[in-house]
MIVO-260252 format. One line per 4 residues: number of its first residue (from 1); their letters; for each residue y, x, z of C-alpha. Coordinates in pm, 1 decimal. Layout:
REM residues N
NUM = A = Y:X:Z ~ ...;
//
This chain:
REM residues 495
1 = MSLS = 1118.8:2898.0:-1816.5 ~ 1086.7:2985.6:-1448.0 ~ 812.1:2876.6:-1209.9 ~ 935.9:3079.2:-915.0;
5 = SAVP = 1074.3:2769.8:-740.8 ~ 737.2:2589.9:-742.7 ~ 640.8:2758.7:-413.9 ~ 907.2:2800.5:-143.7;
9 = ASIR = 989.0:3166.3:-82.6 ~ 877.2:3161.9:282.4 ~ 536.9:3016.4:192.6 ~ 498.9:3253.1:-103.8;
13 = QLLL = 556.5:3552.3:121.8 ~ 293.7:3435.6:370.0 ~ 43.3:3376.7:91.0 ~ 95.5:3722.0:-54.6;
17 = EHSA = 62.6:3884.9:287.4 ~ -266.0:3710.1:368.1 ~ -433.1:3713.4:27.5 ~ -498.0:4087.7:62.4;
21 = GRGL = -487.3:4166.2:-307.4 ~ -718.8:3883.4:-412.6 ~ -627.2:3684.2:-719.5 ~ -430.6:3375.8:-614.6;
25 = WLVG = -296.0:3117.9:-857.6 ~ -90.0:2804.4:-821.6 ~ -254.3:2543.6:-1045.8 ~ -234.5:2185.3:-1159.5;
29 = GAVR = 16.0:1922.5:-1058.0 ~ 267.4:2147.4:-884.3 ~ 299.9:2366.3:-1195.7 ~ 326.8:2058.0:-1416.8;
33 = DNLL = 587.7:1894.4:-1194.8 ~ 791.7:2212.4:-1174.8 ~ 806.2:2225.7:-1554.6 ~ 923.0:1863.0:-1551.8;
37 = NRPS = 1181.4:1935.3:-1280.5 ~ 1002.5:1693.7:-1047.9 ~ 963.2:1771.0:-676.0 ~ 609.8:1830.5:-550.9;
41 = QDLD = 496.9:1820.7:-190.6 ~ 136.2:1913.4:-264.4 ~ 34.0:2262.0:-376.8 ~ -309.2:2352.0:-519.7;
45 = FVVD = -428.5:2713.6:-523.6 ~ -727.2:2886.3:-680.3 ~ -859.0:3194.7:-499.1 ~ -1063.7:3474.8:-651.3;
49 = GEAR = -1288.5:3501.1:-347.5 ~ -1350.9:3297.5:-33.7 ~ -1099.0:3014.8:-14.7 ~ -1167.8:2835.0:312.4;
53 = PLAR = -1136.1:3139.6:541.2 ~ -801.2:3214.1:377.7 ~ -688.0:2853.8:427.5 ~ -789.6:2858.6:795.0;
57 = TLAT = -588.3:3175.3:855.1 ~ -285.1:3039.5:671.9 ~ -301.9:2710.0:863.0 ~ -219.4:2894.6:1183.0;
61 = ALEG = 65.2:3088.9:1020.0 ~ 209.6:2765.2:875.0 ~ 164.0:2572.6:1202.5 ~ -52.0:2325.0:1014.8;
65 = HYFD = -395.5:2168.8:1054.5 ~ -695.7:2279.2:851.9 ~ -958.0:2042.7:704.5 ~ -1266.3:2109.1:494.6;
69 = LDPE = -1240.1:1932.8:158.2 ~ -1556.5:2038.8:-19.8 ~ -1773.2:2306.0:142.9 ~ -1992.6:2332.4:-166.1;
73 = RDAG = -1690.3:2418.6:-378.1 ~ -1545.6:2629.1:-96.6 ~ -1235.2:2407.2:-83.9 ~ -1010.0:2343.7:215.6;
77 = RIVR = -675.1:2180.4:292.2 ~ -378.3:2261.9:513.7 ~ -170.1:1966.6:630.9 ~ 168.4:2070.0:759.1;
81 = PVRA = 334.6:1889.1:1052.9 ~ 559.5:1593.5:975.6 ~ 863.8:1785.9:1094.7 ~ 810.3:2048.4:823.1;
85 = EGVA = 1029.3:1974.2:522.6 ~ 923.9:2025.1:162.7 ~ 557.6:2109.8:114.0 ~ 322.7:1868.0:293.5;
89 = TLDF = -24.3:1990.7:192.0 ~ -175.9:2309.1:50.6 ~ -524.8:2297.7:-104.5 ~ -734.1:2608.0:-166.3;
93 = ARLR = -1050.4:2631.4:-379.8 ~ -1263.8:2919.2:-501.5 ~ -1221.4:3024.7:-865.1 ~ -1471.5:2847.1:-1092.5;
97 = GSTI = -1588.6:3094.2:-1354.0 ~ -1505.6:3460.1:-1392.6 ~ -1142.1:3413.9:-1504.3 ~ -859.4:3171.8:-1440.3;
101 = LEDL = -886.6:3048.6:-1799.9 ~ -1251.2:2953.1:-1746.2 ~ -1143.7:2764.8:-1436.0 ~ -867.1:2576.0:-1618.7;
105 = VGRD = -1086.3:2471.5:-1912.1 ~ -1309.9:2280.1:-1671.9 ~ -1024.4:2067.5:-1536.2 ~ -931.8:1709.8:-1621.4;
109 = FTIN = -624.7:1703.6:-1849.2 ~ -441.4:1975.9:-2034.7 ~ -113.0:1903.6:-1856.2 ~ -294.7:1984.1:-1530.2;
113 = ALAT = -473.2:2289.6:-1672.1 ~ -173.1:2514.2:-1613.1 ~ -144.9:2798.3:-1365.5 ~ 74.1:3083.2:-1253.9;
117 = ALEA = -31.4:3390.5:-1057.6 ~ 149.2:3415.1:-725.5 ~ 255.2:3774.1:-791.9 ~ 382.8:3684.2:-1141.0;
121 = PDQL = 540.1:3337.0:-1097.8 ~ 722.1:3334.9:-1431.5 ~ 409.5:3388.1:-1641.6 ~ 240.5:3062.5:-1736.6;
125 = VDCG = -136.0:3056.1:-1786.5 ~ -221.2:2776.0:-2030.0 ~ -578.5:2684.0:-2120.5 ~ -468.8:2569.2:-2465.5;
129 = SGLQ = -222.5:2293.2:-2543.6 ~ -107.5:2200.1:-2192.5 ~ 254.3:2305.4:-2227.6 ~ 288.7:2150.1:-2573.4;
133 = DLRD = 123.6:1827.5:-2457.8 ~ 366.9:1817.2:-2168.6 ~ 658.1:1856.6:-2409.1 ~ 515.0:1587.2:-2635.0;
137 = RRLR = 443.5:1355.3:-2340.6 ~ 78.3:1335.4:-2438.6 ~ -225.7:1293.3:-2213.4 ~ -524.1:1485.8:-2349.1;
141 = ACSP = -856.8:1561.5:-2181.8 ~ -944.6:1928.9:-2147.0 ~ -1288.3:1876.1:-2301.2 ~ -1500.8:1600.2:-2460.3;
145 = QAMQ = -1706.6:1573.2:-2141.2 ~ -1414.8:1579.5:-1894.2 ~ -1457.1:1215.3:-1781.5 ~ -1835.7:1240.9:-1781.5;
149 = DDPV = -1813.2:1543.5:-1552.7 ~ -1608.6:1343.4:-1302.9 ~ -1553.7:972.0:-1377.2 ~ -1273.8:938.9:-1121.1;
153 = RSLR = -1062.7:1140.3:-1365.2 ~ -1038.1:822.1:-1572.3 ~ -839.4:658.4:-1292.0 ~ -624.7:966.0:-1251.4;
157 = GVRL = -551.2:952.0:-1623.7 ~ -425.1:595.1:-1595.3 ~ -201.7:690.2:-1305.5 ~ -60.6:998.4:-1475.5;
161 = ALEL = 6.1:810.5:-1798.4 ~ 217.3:557.6:-1608.7 ~ 383.3:792.5:-1360.7 ~ 486.6:1044.8:-1626.8;
165 = DLSM = 531.3:802.3:-1918.2 ~ 262.5:969.0:-2130.9 ~ 82.3:839.2:-2436.9 ~ -294.7:874.8:-2430.3;
169 = ESAT = -451.6:1074.6:-2711.7 ~ -704.0:845.8:-2883.1 ~ -1016.9:1050.3:-2803.1 ~ -906.0:1072.8:-2439.9;
173 = KSQI = -850.7:697.9:-2426.9 ~ -1206.8:645.8:-2554.4 ~ -1339.9:882.1:-2289.4 ~ -1154.0:694.4:-2017.9;
177 = RQAG = -1277.1:357.2:-2140.5 ~ -1637.5:479.7:-2149.3 ~ -1614.3:619.5:-1796.1 ~ -1604.7:275.4:-1632.5;
181 = PQLG = -1981.6:228.9:-1583.6 ~ -2002.2:578.7:-1435.1 ~ -1761.7:497.1:-1150.7 ~ -2059.5:357.3:-961.2;
185 = RVAA = -2180.7:710.4:-892.0 ~ -1846.2:817.3:-743.2 ~ -1780.3:802.7:-369.3 ~ -1582.3:490.3:-279.6;
189 = ERIR = -1329.2:702.3:-91.7 ~ -1232.5:890.6:-409.0 ~ -1190.5:567.9:-605.5 ~ -984.8:426.2:-320.9;
193 = DEFM = -749.5:723.7:-313.5 ~ -669.9:704.7:-686.3 ~ -653.3:324.8:-694.1 ~ -420.0:296.1:-395.5;
197 = QMLK = -179.3:542.4:-554.1 ~ -155.7:301.9:-847.0 ~ -56.7:21.7:-609.9 ~ 284.5:160.8:-532.1;
201 = PALA = 516.6:-132.8:-608.9 ~ 684.4:27.1:-911.3 ~ 344.5:97.1:-1072.4 ~ 121.6:-185.2:-952.6;
205 = GRSI = 171.0:-443.2:-1227.9 ~ 148.5:-191.6:-1510.9 ~ -147.0:-16.0:-1348.9 ~ -352.7:-332.3:-1321.2;
209 = RLLE = -274.6:-429.0:-1681.0 ~ -372.6:-86.1:-1813.7 ~ -688.2:-74.6:-1601.9 ~ -779.1:-413.6:-1746.0;
213 = RLEL = -715.9:-305.7:-2106.8 ~ -928.7:5.6:-2057.6 ~ -1204.7:-203.7:-1894.2 ~ -1190.3:-4.8:-1571.5;
217 = LWYI = -1054.9:-271.4:-1336.5 ~ -1379.4:-465.9:-1313.4 ~ -1561.9:-157.4:-1184.4 ~ -1307.0:-125.4:-901.0;
221 = CPDL = -1248.7:-493.9:-827.2 ~ -1543.3:-680.1:-983.3 ~ -1460.2:-990.6:-780.3 ~ -1139.4:-1039.9:-982.4;
225 = RGLR = -1315.9:-1077.3:-1316.6 ~ -1386.8:-1443.4:-1244.7 ~ -1017.2:-1498.1:-1177.8 ~ -934.4:-1397.3:-1534.2;
229 = EAAG = -1223.4:-1588.9:-1687.6 ~ -1146.3:-1910.0:-1495.2 ~ -807.4:-1957.1:-1665.6 ~ -745.7:-2316.9:-1766.7;
233 = PGRD = -461.0:-2514.3:-1925.5 ~ -156.6:-2478.5:-1705.5 ~ -345.3:-2298.7:-1428.7 ~ -396.6:-1937.9:-1532.9;
237 = AWQH = -462.6:-1764.5:-1202.3 ~ -488.4:-1419.5:-1360.2 ~ -150.2:-1438.7:-1529.6 ~ -10.8:-1576.9:-1206.2;
241 = TLAA = -148.8:-1272.2:-1023.0 ~ 4.1:-1028.5:-1272.1 ~ 337.0:-1209.4:-1252.9 ~ 323.5:-1199.1:-871.7;
245 = LDRA = 282.2:-820.0:-881.6 ~ 589.5:-793.2:-1102.7 ~ 796.0:-1026.7:-885.8 ~ 685.0:-846.1:-569.7;
249 = ADIL = 813.1:-521.8:-721.6 ~ 1146.4:-689.7:-803.7 ~ 1180.8:-825.7:-451.8 ~ 1095.4:-494.2:-286.0;
253 = NVLV = 1323.5:-309.7:-524.5 ~ 1623.1:-515.8:-421.2 ~ 1535.0:-531.2:-51.1 ~ 1399.7:-180.3:2.7;
257 = GRLP = 1495.1:32.3:-297.8 ~ 1806.2:51.0:-506.2 ~ 1926.5:-237.9:-716.2 ~ 1929.8:-126.1:-1082.5;
261 = GELS = 2163.9:-274.4:-1339.8 ~ 1911.8:-505.3:-1503.7 ~ 1820.2:-662.0:-1169.1 ~ 2178.1:-687.2:-1046.6;
265 = ENLT = 2233.2:-934.8:-1330.6 ~ 1924.2:-1135.9:-1234.8 ~ 2055.5:-1436.7:-1043.9 ~ 1718.4:-1512.0:-884.1;
269 = IGEA = 1678.2:-1161.6:-741.3 ~ 2047.9:-1152.1:-657.3 ~ 1994.4:-1455.8:-435.8 ~ 1721.7:-1266.3:-250.8;
273 = ALHL = 1964.8:-979.8:-190.3 ~ 2229.8:-1224.3:-70.5 ~ 2002.8:-1403.1:176.6 ~ 1785.3:-1116.4:298.7;
277 = GRYR = 1985.3:-800.1:227.4 ~ 2097.7:-761.8:587.6 ~ 1740.4:-660.9:674.3 ~ 1707.7:-384.6:414.6;
281 = EQLA = 1679.8:-108.8:674.7 ~ 1417.5:-288.9:882.3 ~ 1214.1:-384.7:573.9 ~ 1228.0:-26.9:447.1;
285 = DVMG = 1084.2:87.5:780.9 ~ 805.7:-169.8:760.1 ~ 711.7:-91.3:399.5 ~ 736.3:283.7:449.8;
289 = ESLV = 508.5:293.5:753.1 ~ 180.1:479.2:708.9 ~ -128.0:324.1:863.5 ~ -374.3:592.3:754.5;
293 = GERR = -291.5:926.0:596.6 ~ -47.4:895.4:309.8 ~ -111.5:527.3:234.5 ~ 193.4:315.9:304.0;
297 = VEQI = 224.8:-47.9:397.6 ~ 391.2:-118.1:60.9 ~ 64.5:-24.1:-113.8 ~ -138.4:-243.8:120.6;
301 = FCLA = 111.3:-521.8:47.8 ~ 50.4:-487.3:-327.2 ~ -325.3:-503.8:-268.9 ~ -268.8:-833.5:-87.9;
305 = VLYH = -61.4:-957.9:-381.7 ~ -345.6:-862.9:-616.7 ~ -594.2:-1070.1:-415.3 ~ -375.6:-1354.5:-288.6;
309 = AADW = -503.3:-1596.5:-557.3 ~ -860.6:-1467.3:-563.3 ~ -991.7:-1814.7:-484.7 ~ -744.2:-2018.5:-682.4;
313 = PDEP = -880.5:-2375.9:-696.6 ~ -1000.1:-2508.5:-1032.4 ~ -796.8:-2825.3:-980.3 ~ -487.0:-2898.3:-768.8;
317 = SDSE = -580.0:-3028.3:-426.5 ~ -495.6:-3383.7:-323.1 ~ -394.8:-3248.2:14.3 ~ -105.8:-3002.5:44.5;
321 = TQAA = -237.6:-2892.7:383.5 ~ -585.0:-2837.3:244.2 ~ -447.4:-2635.7:-49.1 ~ -230.8:-2432.9:188.4;
325 = EEGP = -523.1:-2342.0:411.5 ~ -853.9:-2339.9:223.8 ~ -752.0:-2130.5:-77.8 ~ -581.1:-1853.8:123.6;
329 = RQAA = -870.2:-1848.4:372.8 ~ -1125.4:-1787.2:98.8 ~ -905.2:-1536.1:-83.2 ~ -843.3:-1353.2:244.1;
333 = SRAA = -1216.3:-1326.9:306.5 ~ -1275.5:-1188.0:-41.5 ~ -990.6:-938.1:-3.2 ~ -1123.0:-822.0:334.5;
337 = RRCR = -1461.8:-756.4:176.7 ~ -1300.9:-552.4:-101.3 ~ -1108.4:-349.1:158.1 ~ -1435.4:-262.9:331.2;
341 = ELRL = -1602.1:-163.2:5.2 ~ -1306.2:57.8:-83.8 ~ -1339.8:220.6:259.1 ~ -993.1:121.0:372.3;
345 = SSAE = -940.8:131.3:746.8 ~ -1006.2:-172.9:960.7 ~ -631.9:-194.0:1036.1 ~ -551.2:-202.5:664.2;
349 = GRLV = -819.1:-462.1:600.5 ~ -688.1:-686.4:878.3 ~ -334.5:-656.9:743.2 ~ -440.8:-760.1:392.7;
353 = ETMI = -653.1:-1045.7:522.7 ~ -378.3:-1178.8:751.9 ~ -109.7:-1155.1:484.1 ~ -312.5:-1364.0:242.6;
357 = RHHR = -427.1:-1612.3:504.9 ~ -69.3:-1692.0:608.5 ~ 136.3:-1646.8:291.5 ~ 155.5:-2021.2:222.9;
361 = LPRR = 264.4:-2121.8:572.8 ~ 637.9:-2120.4:491.7 ~ 570.8:-2406.2:245.7 ~ 540.2:-2634.9:546.4;
365 = YPEA = 910.0:-2586.0:619.2 ~ 1093.0:-2686.9:298.7 ~ 1418.9:-2704.5:490.6 ~ 1559.7:-2477.8:756.6;
369 = EGLT = 1571.4:-2769.0:1003.0 ~ 1192.0:-2789.1:989.5 ~ 1149.9:-2433.0:1112.8 ~ 1189.0:-2492.5:1484.1;
373 = PLAI = 1176.5:-2216.4:1746.0 ~ 827.6:-2336.8:1837.2 ~ 715.8:-2326.9:1471.8 ~ 846.8:-1971.3:1438.4;
377 = HRYF = 672.7:-1867.9:1760.8 ~ 340.8:-2012.1:1647.2 ~ 372.5:-1858.1:1301.4 ~ 411.1:-1506.3:1439.3;
381 = RTAG = 154.0:-1565.9:1712.4 ~ -107.4:-1618.7:1443.4 ~ 27.4:-1386.3:1173.1 ~ 139.6:-1106.3:1405.2;
385 = EAGV = 284.1:-796.2:1240.0 ~ 172.9:-933.8:902.7 ~ 415.9:-1224.7:939.5 ~ 704.0:-1049.8:765.6;
389 = LAAL = 478.9:-928.1:483.9 ~ 321.0:-1271.0:440.9 ~ 668.6:-1423.3:406.1 ~ 758.2:-1176.3:129.1;
393 = LHLA = 424.6:-1245.5:-40.1 ~ 516.5:-1613.5:-26.9 ~ 833.4:-1539.1:-224.5 ~ 645.1:-1342.8:-491.2;
397 = DFLA = 386.2:-1619.3:-511.3 ~ 658.6:-1881.1:-565.7 ~ 838.0:-1683.2:-837.8 ~ 509.9:-1612.9:-1017.9;
401 = DQTP = 473.0:-1987.6:-1075.1 ~ 815.5:-2021.7:-1236.0 ~ 932.4:-1970.1:-1591.0 ~ 1244.4:-1752.9:-1551.7;
405 = PAPL = 1498.2:-1832.2:-1438.3 ~ 1347.2:-1991.3:-1129.5 ~ 1507.4:-2320.6:-1017.2 ~ 1769.9:-2221.8:-762.9;
409 = TPWR = 1741.5:-2509.5:-518.0 ~ 1375.0:-2462.5:-417.1 ~ 1418.2:-2084.4:-437.0 ~ 1711.3:-2094.6:-197.1;
413 = ERLV = 1516.2:-2323.2:37.3 ~ 1240.6:-2063.8:58.6 ~ 1488.1:-1781.9:107.5 ~ 1646.7:-1971.8:396.9;
417 = VVRA = 1306.6:-2009.9:561.6 ~ 1217.0:-1643.8:509.8 ~ 1557.2:-1538.1:640.8 ~ 1492.3:-1738.1:958.9;
421 = LLEA = 1155.8:-1562.4:998.1 ~ 1311.0:-1218.1:946.8 ~ 1589.7:-1300.4:1189.8 ~ 1334.6:-1401.2:1449.2;
425 = RFER = 1130.9:-1085.5:1397.4 ~ 1413.8:-833.4:1378.7 ~ 1690.0:-988.0:1592.1 ~ 1539.4:-1248.8:1826.0;
429 = SKEL = 1194.1:-1114.2:1900.9 ~ 1230.6:-1126.2:2281.7 ~ 1365.5:-1477.4:2262.5 ~ 1130.1:-1636.2:2007.7;
433 = LEPP = 822.9:-1419.0:1959.1 ~ 744.4:-1248.4:2288.5 ~ 957.5:-1401.3:2564.1 ~ 910.3:-1218.7:2897.5;
437 = LLLR = 682.7:-1458.3:3082.8 ~ 808.1:-1597.8:3411.0 ~ 454.2:-1577.0:3552.5 ~ 188.8:-1312.1:3507.4;
441 = GDEL = -179.6:-1381.2:3460.1 ~ -271.7:-1254.7:3807.3 ~ -6.3:-1479.6:3958.0 ~ -153.2:-1780.1:3778.1;
445 = IAEL = -498.9:-1693.8:3907.6 ~ -371.3:-1670.7:4264.1 ~ -145.5:-1978.3:4245.2 ~ -407.6:-2208.6:4092.8;
449 = NLKP = -720.5:-2045.4:4235.8 ~ -854.4:-1971.6:3887.5 ~ -1109.9:-1727.0:3758.7 ~ -1010.1:-1480.1:3483.7;
453 = GPVV = -1098.2:-1623.7:3146.1 ~ -980.8:-1820.5:2840.3 ~ -811.7:-2088.9:3049.1 ~ -566.1:-1834.2:3186.6;
457 = GAML = -486.8:-1712.1:2834.5 ~ -435.0:-2067.1:2710.5 ~ -206.9:-2140.8:3003.3 ~ 3.7:-1829.2:2937.2;
461 = SALA = 35.5:-1928.6:2569.8 ~ 148.9:-2276.8:2670.1 ~ 400.4:-2127.2:2913.0 ~ 537.8:-1899.3:2640.9;
465 = EAQV = 582.7:-2199.1:2412.1 ~ 764.4:-2390.0:2685.4 ~ 998.8:-2095.3:2739.5 ~ 1066.1:-2068.1:2366.2;
469 = QGSV = 1153.2:-2438.3:2353.2 ~ 1384.1:-2398.4:2651.1 ~ 1208.5:-2654.0:2870.0 ~ 1111.4:-2382.4:3119.5;
473 = QTRT = 1383.4:-2136.5:3222.2 ~ 1314.3:-2043.8:3584.3 ~ 1018.5:-1931.2:3790.1 ~ 1022.1:-2258.6:3981.3;
477 = QALD = 1006.8:-2452.5:3656.7 ~ 726.0:-2226.4:3538.2 ~ 520.7:-2297.3:3850.4 ~ 579.2:-2667.7:3810.2;
481 = FVHR = 481.1:-2644.6:3441.1 ~ 148.9:-2469.6:3500.4 ~ 53.8:-2716.0:3776.5 ~ 123.9:-3007.0:3541.1;
485 = WRDP = -56.9:-2828.0:3257.5 ~ -359.4:-2784.0:3485.6 ~ -348.0:-3144.8:3605.2 ~ -188.2:-3377.3:3345.7;
489 = SLGE = -194.6:-3661.5:3597.6 ~ 102.8:-3493.0:3763.1 ~ 316.8:-3560.4:3457.1 ~ 353.1:-3413.6:3111.2;
493 = GQV = 91.6:-3146.0:3064.1 ~ -158.9:-3043.8:2804.4 ~ -101.0:-3175.8:2455.8;
//
């Protein structure tokens, strides 16, 4: 067993040079992952002495940025620049207790209570059964009060069990279940960080199911409890939501990830690859984008999937238009509120809200012929950058309603519509979404003797629509159009 590769040689040398003989140990996840032959971009260190001054000094040497994590615990973080390969963050905290073993015993789970001294990288320090539990794929709390000491550890336990395929030791499972009511005393930001990691597409469906079984979900998303309890004959919104998470993962797997054998034989998902596969690279860029910190759009997308049916109607609506607008509007409002309470950024909250609000719009175009250039323009004008994500959510929503295999004809109709939307966004944006206007706002003001205000914006929107439809193609035609729009008595104008 060798742990020497857990810390890159160049970083190890810098650490040894600057630690000045103080005890310095690599602890936790990086040690665990190294033993599992898994890559780790985040390194945690325990320092026998002042940790934050050391981290500040090392930040300069590593060309990174330093941030205080917990001044009371004397903990700080170094974030390396994006261009730096390998290690992304290095956390430093003061030793808790008089020895490294005392420090490890106070940690969350035995598989994380492992350490190695930087000057002796091949000697494992184990607080008890950590190495054996890792070999046995078992999740065990370090102590009977581990979850009570820090309730957010219960969420971390769920994530680790799923990420590493671990079985929970029974006493640990009881601790985790009992920690739910205590999550109310934990900072929302800490809950958010653990919860959002569970919403990576490959984990989302299983995470939500396990959180529900352990009675933790309702302390994170209390507004979803009613969704489960409102299940009725033929209209089980909660099972629909869980199925949508699974189908979203399938869709993203084939369009963004790699297509595994079991999905390559799935005709429904194969159709998605056939119709939309040409946009794999662009979709991967969209889903992989980070809005804040390490949270990716794909995780925000899964949060939208989780909440897209949060106001599922008790009975089917008599009006398709009403069902397509009222339900998503209410669900979007509820999701936006949850984003605020989880302390997600305003940009993330808007993305979730817009995705849900617009995910049923493609239903209005059951055939490709119904999706006119003007309809596409208006769809993206209202949905914006969330338009692509809302279209993919629409597909997951449709499949969640079907008993596999999904009927191919309506599925293909939806894929054709979504393909047209993706084509518009990724290949015809200048033509259909944001055509270069033939007149600027200041030119309109001067030409028509207007004052700046909403009328000018409305006129520019109308001009853009006319250009998209092809009825206005020159500056002269644009001038004629805006005069007629201003004064309908001159001919066709405002509609």
